[in-house]
C-alpha positions as CSV (number, residue, x, y, z in Angstrom):
1,A,-60.1,-3.6,-0.4
2,F,-56.4,-2.7,-0.6
3,S,-57.2,0.7,-2.0
4,S,-59.7,1.5,0.7
5,W,-57.3,0.3,3.4
6,L,-54.6,2.5,2.0
7,E,-56.8,5.6,2.0
8,M,-57.6,5.0,5.7
9,H,-54.2,3.9,7.0
10,M,-51.5,5.1,4.4
11,P,-52.9,7.9,2.3
12,S,-49.6,8.7,0.6
13,S,-49.4,5.1,-0.7
14,A,-53.1,5.3,-1.8
15,S,-52.1,8.1,-4.3
16,Q,-49.2,5.9,-5.5
17,L,-51.6,3.0,-6.2
18,D,-54.0,5.4,-8.0
19,L,-51.1,6.2,-10.4
20,V,-50.3,2.6,-10.9
21,L,-53.9,1.7,-11.8
22,T,-54.2,4.8,-14.1
23,V,-51.1,3.8,-16.0
24,A,-52.4,0.2,-16.3
25,K,-55.6,1.6,-17.7
26,L,-53.7,3.7,-20.3
27,A,-51.9,0.5,-21.4
28,T,-55.3,-0.9,-22.6
29,M,-56.1,2.1,-24.7
30,P,-55.2,2.7,-28.4
31,E,-51.7,4.0,-28.7
32,D,-52.6,7.6,-29.8
33,E,-55.2,7.9,-27.0
34,A,-52.8,6.5,-24.5
35,H,-50.1,8.9,-25.5
36,A,-52.4,11.9,-25.3
37,A,-53.8,10.9,-21.9
38,A,-50.2,10.2,-20.7
39,L,-49.1,13.6,-21.8
40,S,-51.9,15.3,-20.0
41,L,-51.2,13.3,-16.8
42,Y,-47.5,13.9,-17.1
43,R,-48.0,17.7,-17.4
44,S,-50.3,17.6,-14.4
45,R,-47.4,16.2,-12.4
46,G,-45.3,19.3,-13.3
47,A,-43.4,18.0,-16.4
48,T,-43.1,20.1,-19.5
49,T,-42.5,17.6,-22.3
50,T,-44.6,17.7,-25.5
51,D,-43.8,14.1,-26.5
52,G,-46.7,11.8,-25.6
53,A,-44.8,8.6,-26.2
54,A,-41.9,9.7,-24.0
55,A,-44.4,10.7,-21.3
56,F,-46.1,7.3,-21.5
57,A,-42.8,5.5,-21.2
58,S,-41.8,7.6,-18.2
59,L,-45.1,7.0,-16.5
60,K,-44.8,3.2,-17.1
61,L,-41.3,3.2,-15.5
62,T,-42.6,5.2,-12.5
63,A,-45.6,2.9,-12.1
64,K,-43.3,-0.1,-12.2
65,E,-41.1,1.4,-9.5
66,L,-44.1,2.3,-7.4
67,M,-45.6,-1.2,-7.7
68,S,-42.3,-2.7,-6.5
69,K,-42.3,-0.3,-3.5
70,L,-45.9,-1.0,-2.7
71,A,-45.3,-4.8,-2.8
72,R,-42.4,-4.5,-0.4
73,T,-44.1,-2.1,2.1
74,S,-47.7,-1.2,2.0
75,F,-49.0,-4.4,0.5
76,F,-47.0,-6.5,3.0
77,R,-48.5,-4.4,5.8
78,F,-52.0,-4.7,4.4
79,M,-51.6,-8.5,4.2
80,A,-50.6,-8.6,7.8
81,S,-53.7,-6.5,8.9
82,P,-56.9,-8.0,10.4
83,D,-58.8,-6.5,7.5
84,S,-56.8,-8.5,4.9
85,L,-56.9,-11.8,6.9
86,S,-60.7,-11.5,7.4
87,M,-61.3,-10.7,3.7
88,M,-59.0,-13.5,2.5
89,Q,-60.6,-16.1,4.8
90,L,-64.1,-15.0,3.6
91,L,-63.0,-15.2,-0.1
92,L,-61.4,-18.6,0.4
93,A,-64.4,-19.9,2.2
94,S,-66.9,-18.7,-0.5
95,R,-65.1,-18.5,-3.8
96,I,-61.7,-20.2,-4.0
97,D,-61.2,-19.1,-7.6
98,V,-61.3,-15.4,-6.6
99,I,-57.9,-15.4,-5.0
100,A,-54.7,-17.2,-6.1
101,R,-54.0,-20.2,-4.0
102,V,-50.4,-21.3,-4.0
103,D,-50.5,-24.8,-2.6
104,W,-47.4,-25.7,-4.6
105,L,-45.4,-23.2,-2.4
106,I,-46.6,-24.9,0.8
107,W,-45.3,-28.2,2.2
108,R,-47.4,-30.8,0.6
109,E,-47.6,-32.9,3.7
110,Y,-48.9,-29.9,5.8
111,A,-52.6,-29.7,6.6
112,V,-53.1,-26.0,6.7
113,P,-55.4,-25.1,9.7
114,G,-58.6,-23.5,8.6
115,D,-58.2,-20.4,10.6
116,L,-54.7,-19.8,9.1
117,L,-55.6,-20.5,5.5
118,G,-55.8,-16.9,4.4
119,C,-52.8,-15.9,6.4
120,I,-50.5,-18.6,5.1
121,H,-51.5,-18.2,1.5
122,A,-51.1,-14.4,1.9
123,Y,-47.5,-14.8,3.0
124,A,-46.7,-17.4,0.3
125,N,-48.1,-15.0,-2.3
126,I,-46.1,-12.0,-1.3
127,G,-42.9,-13.8,-0.5
128,S,-41.6,-13.5,-4.0
129,A,-41.9,-9.7,-3.8
130,L,-39.6,-9.5,-0.7
131,P,-36.0,-8.3,-1.2
132,C,-34.8,-10.9,1.3
133,S,-35.1,-14.6,2.1
134,M,-38.2,-15.7,3.9
135,M,-39.5,-18.8,5.5
136,L,-42.6,-19.6,7.6
137,C,-42.5,-22.3,10.3
138,D,-45.4,-23.9,12.2
139,M,-44.7,-23.7,15.9
140,T,-47.3,-26.2,16.9
141,L,-45.7,-29.2,15.2
142,P,-42.7,-31.2,16.4
143,S,-39.3,-29.8,15.1
144,T,-41.2,-26.6,13.9
145,P,-41.0,-27.6,10.2
146,I,-40.6,-25.1,7.4
147,I,-44.0,-24.9,5.7
148,H,-43.2,-22.2,3.2
149,A,-40.0,-20.6,1.8
150,N,-39.6,-18.1,-1.0
151,G,-37.3,-18.3,-4.0
152,S,-34.6,-16.2,-2.3
153,M,-34.5,-18.6,0.6
154,C,-34.0,-21.6,-1.6
155,K,-31.2,-19.7,-3.4
156,L,-29.6,-18.7,-0.1
157,C,-29.4,-22.3,1.2
158,G,-29.0,-24.1,-2.2
159,Y,-32.0,-26.4,-1.8
160,Q,-34.9,-26.9,-4.2
161,L,-38.2,-25.9,-2.6
162,Y,-39.4,-29.5,-2.3
163,E,-36.1,-30.4,-0.5
164,L,-36.4,-27.5,2.0
165,L,-40.1,-27.8,3.0
166,G,-40.8,-30.0,5.9
167,R,-37.2,-29.6,7.3
168,S,-36.7,-28.2,10.8
169,Y,-35.1,-24.7,10.8
170,T,-32.3,-26.3,12.9
171,S,-31.2,-28.2,9.7
172,L,-29.8,-24.9,8.5
173,Y,-27.4,-24.7,11.4
174,S,-23.8,-24.9,10.3
175,E,-20.8,-26.2,12.2
176,H,-19.5,-22.7,11.8
177,S,-22.6,-21.2,13.4
178,D,-21.7,-19.2,16.5
179,R,-22.8,-21.2,19.6
180,D,-23.9,-18.1,21.4
181,A,-26.1,-17.0,18.5
182,V,-27.6,-20.5,18.2
183,A,-28.3,-20.5,21.9
184,V,-30.0,-17.1,21.7
185,L,-32.0,-18.3,18.7
186,D,-33.1,-21.5,20.3
187,S,-34.1,-19.8,23.5
188,A,-36.1,-17.2,21.7
189,W,-38.0,-19.8,19.7
190,A,-38.6,-21.9,22.9
191,Q,-40.0,-18.8,24.6
192,A,-41.8,-17.5,21.5
193,R,-39.9,-14.2,21.5
194,P,-38.7,-12.1,18.5
195,V,-35.0,-12.3,17.9
196,C,-32.4,-11.0,15.5
197,V,-28.9,-12.6,15.4
198,N,-25.8,-12.9,13.2
199,F,-26.1,-16.5,11.9
200,T,-24.2,-18.9,9.7
201,C,-26.5,-20.9,7.4
202,R,-25.4,-24.3,6.2
203,R,-26.0,-24.6,2.4
204,R,-26.9,-27.9,0.7
205,D,-23.4,-28.1,-0.8
206,G,-21.9,-27.9,2.7
207,E,-20.6,-24.4,2.3
208,S,-21.4,-21.8,5.0
209,Q,-23.3,-18.6,4.3
210,P,-23.1,-15.8,7.0
211,C,-26.4,-13.9,7.2
212,L,-28.6,-11.8,9.5
213,F,-31.5,-13.9,10.8
214,A,-34.6,-12.3,12.3
215,S,-37.7,-14.1,13.4
216,Q,-41.1,-13.0,14.7
217,P,-43.6,-15.4,16.4
218,I,-47.2,-14.9,15.4
219,F,-49.9,-15.5,17.9
220,D,-53.6,-16.2,17.5
221,A,-56.5,-14.4,19.2
222,Q,-56.2,-16.7,22.2
223,G,-52.5,-15.8,22.7
224,D,-51.2,-19.1,21.5
225,V,-48.1,-19.0,19.2
226,R,-49.0,-20.6,15.9
227,L,-46.3,-19.5,13.3
228,T,-42.9,-18.0,13.1
229,L,-41.9,-15.8,10.2
230,C,-38.2,-15.6,9.5
231,L,-36.3,-13.1,7.3
232,L,-32.7,-13.6,6.3
233,F,-30.2,-11.3,4.6
234,P,-26.9,-12.8,3.4
235,V,-23.8,-10.9,4.8
236,S,-21.0,-10.2,2.3
237,P,-18.3,-7.5,1.9
238,M,-20.7,-5.8,-0.6
239,S,-23.4,-5.8,2.0
240,P,-22.1,-4.3,5.3
241,L,-23.8,-5.6,8.4
242,E,-25.1,-2.1,9.5
243,Q,-26.8,-1.6,6.2
244,L,-28.3,-5.1,6.4
245,K,-29.6,-4.3,9.9
246,A,-31.3,-1.1,8.6
247,K,-32.9,-3.1,5.8
248,M,-34.0,-5.8,8.3
249,A,-35.5,-3.2,10.5
250,E,-37.5,-1.8,7.6
251,M,-38.9,-5.2,6.8
252,T,-39.5,-6.7,10.2
253,H,-41.5,-3.8,11.6
254,L,-44.2,-4.9,9.2
255,V,-44.5,-8.4,10.5
256,P,-47.5,-8.8,12.9
257,Q,-47.1,-10.2,16.4
258,H,-50.8,-11.2,16.5
259,L,-53.1,-12.4,13.8
260,D,-55.7,-9.9,15.0
261,D,-53.4,-7.2,16.1
262,G,-51.3,-4.3,14.7
263,V,-47.7,-4.3,13.6
264,E,-44.9,-4.6,16.1
265,T,-41.2,-3.5,15.8
266,L,-38.8,-6.4,15.9
267,V,-35.4,-4.8,15.5
268,A,-34.9,-1.6,17.5
């Protein structure tokens, strides 16, 4: 399904996936056959080497880099598309074992709504591939609890996953958080609007961590806000704010505004 979707919507990424799958197939072949096939493939891409082992090693490195790129961009967009959500919900309804469920990454006291089952598990699955901190909050519950957070988010705020899940996002406010930024953030969440602010996160050890905080509300087909997906990048002298804003823009334009809709830009 992912391959077919790429061919229709992102043809350049489809060719990248083809190479990843081809290299994966080579890895299952006997070494001499793999090297010969890799050499042929390598030459078809314009290289002139005569060393099959070197060609295979180079292709494996290229495939690894492409896989990482696909996970951060095309796969994230596919997971946010109506095609993916419909497919995942169908699979989960018919054959749970076909797709990886990650219940341990979701707040254990949270009863995942049936119509969001595929969506929430999709985000929880891909969260580990994102180059930033991510958390997912349920907007229909009091205090908008965090129902999922990736490993980067736990590292950013210093909590173990089980300590973080179920907390309100406001528990991350620091006494050093800019009051204007907090007011803008609270207002945006109350009105279900996308927002991006400079934010100071309170870590578990009491220390403050400056970061760039962006959130995107996600609506269902009836227009009701259901979830908010948040992305955070820590700000440091090694990561200038303008560079972080560029990274944030690259990531957040892939977040859907509607569960049955296309992708909206969050940061201009």
